[in-house]
N, C-alpha and C positions, 0 to 999 in steps of 0.2 A: 365373363371378362374381368380380369383383375386390373385395377387402375393403380399404378405406382403412386405412392404418397411422397411427394418431395418435401423435405424439410428445408425450406428456403425462405430467407427473409430478405426482401428487396427494400432498400431505403433510397428514395430519390432525394432526400434532404441530408444534411450533415449528420453523419452517424454519431450516436453516443459512444460508439466503440472507438476509443482513442488509442488503445494499445491492446496487445493480445491478452492481458490479464483482466481487462475491464474493471480495474480497481477504482474504488471510490464512486462507482455508479450505483445508485440505490433504486430498488423497486418500490412499489406502493407501500410496502410494510417497513420501509426504512432499512432493508437488508442489502448488503453488497451483492451486486450482480456480476458474476464472473463467467468467462467463456466455458469453464468446466461445468457450469450448471446446465449447459445445453447438451443434447445427445450427440454421439458421434455421427458424423455425416451432415450436421447442421451447417448451412452456409450463411455467412454474413456477406451481403453483397450490395452493389449499387446497380442502377439501371438507367439506360438512356434509350433514345431512338435516333435514327440517323439524321432525319431532317432537323431535329431540335438541337443537335450538337455539332454535326460534322462541318458545316460550311462548305467552301470550295464547290459552289453549286453548279458551275459550268467549267470546272477545271479538270485536267487530266482525263478528258474524254467523257465525262459524265453528261448525260442528257438532261433535259428539263423534266421535272415531275409535276404532278398536279399541284403540289404546295408551292413550288417555285412560281408557277403561273398565277395561282390564286393570290398569293401574298403580294404580288407586284401590281395588282389591280387596286388603285387608290380607294380607300374606304373599307376594304375587306378586313383589314387588321388594324387594331388600335395603333395610333401614331404612324401608320403605314410601315410598321416593322416587318422584317422578313428574316429568313434563315440563310441569307447569302453567305454570312460569315459565322453567325451563331457563336459557339464556343471555340470555333476553329480547331475542333478535335481532329480533323483530317491531317492537319500539320502538327498538332501538339499532343497526339495520342500518347507518346512516350511520357510526357510530363503528367498527363492524366493518370496513366498507370502508376506512376510514382506516388501521386496523391492518394490513389485508392490503396496502394500498398501501405502508405503511412497511417491509414485508418485501421489497418489490420484486417481488411476484407480478404475473402478467399474466393470470391465469385464476381463476375461482371456480366450483366445481361445487356446486350446491345442488338440493334437491328441492322440489317443489310439494306443499303439503298438500292432499290430495284433499278433505278435509272443510272446508277453508277456501274452496275454490272451489265445491264442491257439498256443502253441509252435510248433505243427505239423499240424496246420489247423484243419479241421474237422476229420483228421485221428488220433487224439489223444484226450486227456482229457483237460478240461478247467483248467487253472492254478489258483488255489485259491489265491495265493500270488499276482498275477497280478490284480485280482479283488480287493483285499484288498488295494493295492497301490492306484488305482484310486478312490476307495471309500474314502480313507483318503484325497486325493487331493481335491476331490469335496466338502467334508464336511468342510474342512478348508477354502476353498474359500468362501463358503456360510457364514461361521461364520464371515468372514471379510467383508461381504457385496459385494462380487464380483460374478457376474453372469458367470457361466461356459458356454462357447460355445464349443461344442465337435465335433471334426472332427473324423470320424470313420476310414477313410483311407487317409493317407498322404504319398503315394508313397512307403511304406514299406509293404512287404508281407512275410509270412513264407517261408523260403527257400525250404521247402519240397514241396510246391505247384509249385515252379519253377522246381524242379527236376522231379516231377511226370508228369507234362503236360505243362510246359512252361509258367506258370503264365497267364497274361492277353491275351496271344495269343490263349488260349483255352476257349471255351464257358463254360467249367466246372467251371471256376472261378466265374461265375455269382452266382451260388448257394453257393459256398464257402463264397463269400462276404455276401450274405443274411444270412447265418448261423452265421457268425461273428457279423453282425449287430443286429440280434435277441438277441444274448447274451448280447450285449451292452444295448439294450432297456430294457431287463429284469433286468439287474444288476444295471443300473444307471438312468433309465428313470423316476423314481419317483422324481428325483431332477433336471434332465436336461430338460430345456425348449427350447433349441436351438440346433438342430442337424444339422451337415453338413456331408453328406454321403461321399463325396470325395473332396479332394483339387486338383484343377487344372489338371483334366485328360487330357485336351488339351496340357498343358505344358509337362506332363509326356510322352505322346506319341511322342512329338517332341524330347525330350531329350533322351528317351530310345530306340526309334525305327526308328527315322529319322537320328539324329546326332550321337547316340551311346555314349553319355556322361554319362548317368545314366544306372544302371543295367536294362536289361541284356546286355547292350552295343551292340545292334544290329544296323547295318547300312550297306549301300552299296555305292560304288562310285556313284556319286561324292561328297557324304556327309562325307565320312570318310573311314578309312581302318580297318573295323571291321572283326573279324573272322567269323561272321555269320550275317544274316539278309538281308532284302530287304526293302529299305527305301520308296519304292513306294507302296508295297503290305502290309507289316505288320502293319503300323500305323492305317489304317482304321479298321483293324480287332481288334486290341487291344482297340481302342476307342469305337467300337461298343459293345464289351463285357463289358467295364466299364459303358457305358451308360445304358445298359440293367441291369447290376448289381445294379446300382444306382436306377433305376426305380422300380425294384423288391423289393428293400429294402424300398423304400418310400411306395409302395403298402402295404407291410407287416405292416409298422408302422401305416399307416392310418386305416387299417382294424382291427388291434389287440391292438394297444397301444395308439394312439393319443387321443381318446376320454377320456380315463381314466387318462392318464398322463398329458394331456393339453399342450403338447409341439408343436413345429413346426419343419419342416425339409426342408432343401434346399441343394444346392451345390455351390461350389466356383470355378470359372473359372479364368484363366489367360487372361487378356485383353491387347490389344495394340491399339494404334491410328496410322493412316498412313496419310501421305501427298504425293502427286505426286512428284517424283524426278524432272521431267521436266514439264513445263507448257504446256502439250498437252493432247489430249483426250485419247491417249493410256495409259498414266500413271494414268489418272483419273479412267479409267476402271480397271487398275491394283490395285488401292486402294480398289475398291469394291471386287475384288477377294481376296486380302490379308485379308480383314475383314472376308470374308466368310470362309477362310481356317484357321483362328485363333479363333476369338471370336464366330462367328456364328456356327462353327462346333459343339460346345457344346450347346450353348444357343438355337439355332433353334431346335435342337433335343428335349431338355427337355421342351421347351415352346410350340412348334408347332407340335412335333411328327415326324419330318423328317429333313434330312440334307439340307443345302442350295443348291439351283438350280445350282450354279456355281460349286459346288463339284460334283454333278451328271454329269454335262457336261464334266468336264475335267478328272474325275477319272473313269467314266463309271462303268463297272462291278466290278472294284476293290473296290468300295464303297458298303458295305453291305446294304441291304434294310430291313426295319422293316416290319414284317407281320402285317396284320390288328389287330390281338390280341395284338401284342407288341406295336403298335401305340396307342392302347387304354389306356395303362398304362404308356407309355413313355411321351405322350403329357400331359403337365401340372404337371409333376412329381416334383413339388417343391412348397413350401409355401413362399420362399424368394430366392432371387438371391444374391450371394456373388461375388464380382469382385475384384481381385487383379490387380492393374495397375502398371507396372514397367517402361515403356518407350514409346516413340513415334519414328517412323521410316519413312524414305522415301520409296516409292514403285516405282519400274520401271517395265514396261511391258517387258516380255521375249517371247511373241508370235511373235511379229513383229519387235523386236529389239534384237540385240546381247547382251547376258548376260554372266557373268562369271558362272562357274560351280556351280550348286545347284539351282539357280533361274530358270533354264530352265527345271525343272522337274514337272510332273503333280501334285505330292504331295504338291508342293508349289504354285499350281495354276498358274504356269509359271510367277512368280513374283520374282524379286530380291529386297531384302530390305537392307537398309543401314542406319546408324545413321548420315551420313555426306553427304553434298553436296559441291563439290568443296573445300574439306578440312575443311569445317566449320560444327560443330555439329548442329543437328536440334534444340537444345534448348540451352539456356544460362547456364552457370555454376551455380550450387546451392551453 
């Protein structure tokens, strides 16, 4: 299998790119940085997700999603903030496109709100006003010379699917996602050439089912004080269902849409880099386990068709297995790999060493991670 290498730079903060020439921008050597220094086909872009920017949370036929419900429960979000209005992108997307254009960008990655297209999931009708909104967004991006990169699922799901069978904890969600993805391919695929099935499923399971910080706020001691959940058991189940949902959507796209529409499809994972906390073999082994339980949990599955050996060793029967049929379409289920990198951490062994609560759990690979050593951060200040 050949995996396409995308030359793409997403910036979620104010771009240093102020004009097409990149004049007066200096690199670490004090040299001017110009657009011409980058290879042909390199994209300078911005990136958002639907819940974080759109607003209009119950307008024009949109249904409630899990974040709408979660953020309206007092105490779940600092200051009881929510995304009811957010950046009001739903009504101000034309202004936003102008702002992106003024920065000199030539790409925009956004996600489609599942509940805006299917307010009740597959249990209701397609919302035509949701389809209309994304058609207008895509068409206006293309008119301004910006390539749309579309994420189908960025952590938000119709609340009805949570209420009916617990969202990603149920294998039924796999077909729900494929149903949603097919509507997206049919509605927008004539213009979309870069599809991303899911954004950071490995981060989602960590935040939703290990730590309980994201909906449905599931966790167990020693990770938090949630009202429901099991931090050792639920994350592998949810991740397994997301990976199978991703792979089935890719299979559908390749078999029924890709040849005619001429696009490519991949997935984006959250990635981290680790260094041993102590200069010893135990912590060097902990680094390998930390990488397996974060980056490789997703990427080994979609590239090689199975989970890392370290996860099999320490999770045992709690880690679901792919059937031979599932392996046949999970393996190689991507045309490109997307990686979001946030930070580096130190890793400490918790098998042969005493660790604080959390790092001593199987779901963490018996690794404690921290951003500091002896009070000093792992990297310099930016």
